[in-house]
C-alpha positions, 0 to 999 in steps of 0.5 A: 853605428855613427862614427863621424869625426865632426858634426854639422847641423842644418837648420832653417825654415820649413821647406827651405831644403834641409832634408834635401841638402842632406840627401844630396850630400850623404854617402849613406842612406839618410835616416829621415824623420818625416811625417805628414805635414799638418801645418799647411798654413806654414808650407804646402809640402806633404811631409816635414821633418819632426825629429832629426834627419841624419846623413854622413859625408866623407871628405878628403883624408877620410874625414867623416862629417855627420849631417844633422837636420833640424825640424823647421817649425818653431814648435820643435825648437826645444830640440835645437840645442840638443841637436847642436851640442858638439857641432862644429857649426851650422848651415842655415837654409832660408827659402827665398820665397817665404813672405819675410825671408830676411826676418826668418834669417834674422830669427835663425841667426839669433837662435843658432848663434847661441849654439855655435859661432860658426854659421854658413847661410844658404838661400834656396828657391832663388831660381823660381823667383824674380825677387832681388837677392841683394838685400841679404848681403846688404843686411849682413854687412849692416849687422857686421856679420861675416858668415859665408852666404850662397844662393844654392839649389839644395838638390845639387850636391855641388851647391851644398858641398860648396856651402859645407866647405865654406863653413869648414874653412870658416871654422878653420879660420875662426879657430886658427886651424890652418897650417 
């Protein structure tokens, strides 16, 4: 039985680390909807999410947050609004090593801003790239977007927790929930 108090959605490109981020945070065994990857043109990983991944994390004061992962391929975009229904925010993960990471970020932001105004951004796979990361911040500023942006390793709980806490703080500020 799912008894979370709040819902946060993890979205982004295939291979960006959504499932891994949920695994690293979840206090319960993660419900995975992984299937054999038949879209090797998009990514070479063996398995990919084809439904909804689910985990839970408990924060201070026993606040339970449901962690919902979306499939990354656009052919599953019909389910994104369903997953986002009732969410307090979304975390968008982008693989820094894709051919056009900024285009992917723009695409996911355009889409998920239709579902929530509370978005945090995590750029993954930065550790194995020599490509600069400054263009993300420059682009956000040029677009007058003020979403929290972090360069993270989705396998590291502290990195993902920082992103989650930044999103929650953003929600509190946007909705005047700070006491």
